N, C-alpha and C positions, 0 to 999 in steps of 0.2 A: 281442726285447730293447726295452726302452723308454729313451729318451732325456730328457735336460732340452730345454724348449722353447729355440729359440734367437732368436724375435723376440717382443719385449716387447709385451703389448696396448696399444692406442693412446690410452687413457686418456680419449678424447672417443667421443662418438655419430657414427657414420656418417649421412650424410645420405641418406635414403630417395631412390631413382632409380626410378623407373617407365618402362615403356616398353608402351604400348597394343598394339602389332605383335605382342611377344614374347607377352603377355598372350592375345591373340586365338589365335595359334599355338597355345600352350598348352592351352589350353581346347579346340580342336580337335583335338588328339591324344589325347585320352581315347579309349580302345578300340584306338586304333594298335598293331600289332604290329611289334617292333623286329627281330623275326629276320630277314626277308629282307634288309634293308638293311644289317644287322649281316654277313650271309653275302656280299654283295657288295661290301662295304668294306672287310673285315678278315680276316685268316686266325683260323680257328676257334681257336689258340693265344691270339689276344689278350684280355687280359683287361677290355680297355676296350671291346670291340667292340659293345656295345649301347649305351654311352654316345656313342661314335663315330655310331652310326646315328641317336642323337636328334639331335645336331649337325648331321648330313647334311640330316635330315628338316627343322630349322628354317632350313635356309639357311644354313649355317656351315660351315667346314672341318673335316671329319669327323676329322681328327686334331690338332686343336689343343691344342699343349701348350702356350702360352705363359704368361708371367707376367701378361699383360694379362688384364683379364676378357672372358670369352666374347661377351658381346652389348654390342658397340659400346663396349667397355671400360666398361660401367656397371654390368651385372648379371653375374655367375657363374650358370653351367647347370649342376647337378648332377643326375645320374640316381640314384635308391635303388633298389634290389630291396627289395621286401618280401612278406612271406609271412603266410599266416592261422595264428594258434595257437589252440586250444581249439575248441568250438564253442556255439552258442547263446549265451544271455547271458555265457558265461565267454569268448567269442571275442575276440582283441585282435589288433594288427597287429606284427610285429616285422621288424626288419632285422640288417643286420650293420655292423660298424664301416665307414666311409667314408673315402678318401683326400681329403684336403683338395689338397694340393701337395706337390712335392718339398720338401726341408729348404732349400734356397736362396732358396724364395719366400715373402715375407711372407703367412703364412697369414690375419692379420687382415684384409689388403687383399682376399684372394680371399673371406672371409666377409663383406666389407661389405654386400653385396646379393646374393642368392642364390636364384635361382627353383631349387626343390627339384622333380624330376619322380619320382612315384613309378611304377614297373613292376611287376607281378606277376612273381615269381621263376620259375614254372612257363611263362607263356605269353608271358612278355616282353612284356606289353601294357600300356599306358600307364592307368593307375588313377587319378592325381589328382595337384594340384600345390600348391606354397605358396610364397610368396616370403617371406623374412624382410631384416630390416635389422639389422646389427651396433648395436643401440642400446639404451637404457635399461635395464631388468632382463634382458635377454636377454644384452647385452653384458657387464654387470658379473658376471653368474653364470658366464660363459664365461674371462672374464679371471681368475676364480680360480685356472685353470690354472697362470698363470706360477707361482704360490708354492707350488703342490703336489709333492709327491713322485712322480715317474711311475710309481713301482712300488708303493708302499703306500696312496696317496691316490685312486687310481683317478682321475684328473683327466679331463674329459670331452673336452679337447683334448690330444694328447699325441704326440712323435715315437716311430716306431717304425724300428728297424733292419731293413734287408731286403737280401738276396742278391738280385742280377740278374747271370747271366752272369758269376758270378764275383766279382763286383763289388759292395760296399757300394753302397746305393742307400736311406738314410733318406727318411722323408718324413712328414707331419703327417698325421694320423686324428683323425677324431669319432667318439668311442663311440657305440655304438647306444643306449646310455642316454640319450644327448642328447637326440636324437628322441623318445624316448618322454617324457622330463621336459618337455620344451619343449611337447608334445601337437601335434607335426607330422605325426605320421603319419595316413594315412587312416583311417577306419573300416572295418571288417570286413566291406564289400561281398562279394557273391557273386564278382565278378570275380576278387579276391584269394583264390589256391588256398593248401590246405596244401601244406607243404614237407617231405617226409621228404628231410632231409639225407643219411642214413645211404644210402638205396635209390638217391638219385640219385647220388654219389658212386661209389659201386659199379658202377652201371651206366654212367657216363661213362668211370671208370676201363676197365672192360673192354672197350669199344668206342673210348676215345680222343676220344668224340663227346658233346654232349648226347642225351638220347633225343629221338626224334622222337614228337610229339603227333598224336592221332586224335580229332576231336569227336564225342562220342555223346550219345544221349538217355537211355541206362540201361534201354531196354526190352529188351534181349536181351545175350547173353553173348557173341556173335560179330558183329563187322562186317566189310565189307569194307575192306582199306586203301584210302585216297584218294588214294596215290601209286602203287601198283602193283595193287591189287585183290586181292590174298591176303587171308587171315583173320586176324583181330587178336582175340584171346580175352583176356576180363579179367571181372572181379566186378561186374558190374551192382549190387549192393546197396551197395559201396564207392563205386560213383559216384553214386547217390542220396544215399548219406549225407556223403560228402566233396566231391563235385564233381570228384574225381581217383581213378586206381587205376593201378596198374602193368598194364602189357598184355603178351601174348606174340605174336609174328608168326610163324604156321606159313607150310606151304609150300603153293602156290607162291608165291616171292616173288624180285622182282629184286635185284640185287646191292646197291644202297643200302640198302634196306631190310633186308638180312641184316645190313648193318656197322652197324646202331643198335641200342641198346636202345628199347622203345616204351611209352608209356604212354596212358590216355585220360584227356578232361576233358569233363565236363557241357556242351554245348552251350549249355545253359540260362543259364550263369555268362558268356557271353562278353557284355562291355558293349557298347552301342552305340556307333557312330562318325558323327560328324556330318559327316566330310570322305569317308569312303571306304564303298563299299556292303559289306553283310553278307558276299557272295561273296568280295570281296579280303579281307576280314579274316580270316573262315576259311581260306581260302588261306594266307594269311600265317602264322596261327598252325599250320596244318599243313604248314609247310616244302614247297608246292607251288604257290607262286608264279612264274610263270615270270620270268625276269630282265629280259627285254623290257616286262612290264608292271607293273614297280616304278616307281610314283610320289612325286615327292615331296610332303611335307605341303604346302610353302610354294608349290607350285603350286597349289594347290585352295583356298588361303585369301586372301581379298581383305586388302590392306592399308589399315588405316584412314589416313584423311587426317591427323588428328592422334595423333601417337605420346604425347602426355603428358608429354614430357619435362620441362615447366616444373611436373608435379603433385608 
């Protein structure tokens, strides 16, 4: 159920706020799998666990839910899950609606300066980023939501009633359409996988957890599980065509592997990382990175002398 907005738009442009340190970190985050940090920091039932992982890698509180902006109260950081639709020239990138903040927090303040970080929905690796400022035509277009009917006029910004633990917890959301119309979504690069929500949901509901991924080259139809060594069977044609395919784990298998659904991803679609070596990236995607080898992105990226706060 959608509800009217509770906060009026500001009516004036927000001042652009930059930070070279954040920009450097986000650029270095391309190719970073967020799964290992998410598993270490949050319960598997936490809906925002990959956003928490991103915050942690950027050197922030992994569970920051304050009204103030994430980065030095200057810039909000939002993780957006994306996937590929279609093939070839018809390929495009999609996303879901995105929570901005709880209804008691001013969404216009939250959206003043935002660093949008995009992660592939399947591999949970960072594939791009862009910063926006609530100014100019972007502001005026979004501000029309204040006068629109939340049900019939499909505003880009809306309040949605939610139930959590038996209590009402309404929140502000941005429509997926907003990211498309503003041209913010990344291009359909190979690192952005197709996402079969029906298969994924069924697999997750059956096991109570996300499927485990195995990287393959599509040259055969059975590979050894990188976690336990057992056989993983799949359709290599689907891998070569789509970059992704559901898979079946055979026997022998360790207990953790039996408790998961499985899928394979074309290793050639994995984006290179400037901060981590290929071995660590692959281990992160395949959920086999030892906890004691988990390293924070901020530990690997030099902080610039000038943060460009005056820019």
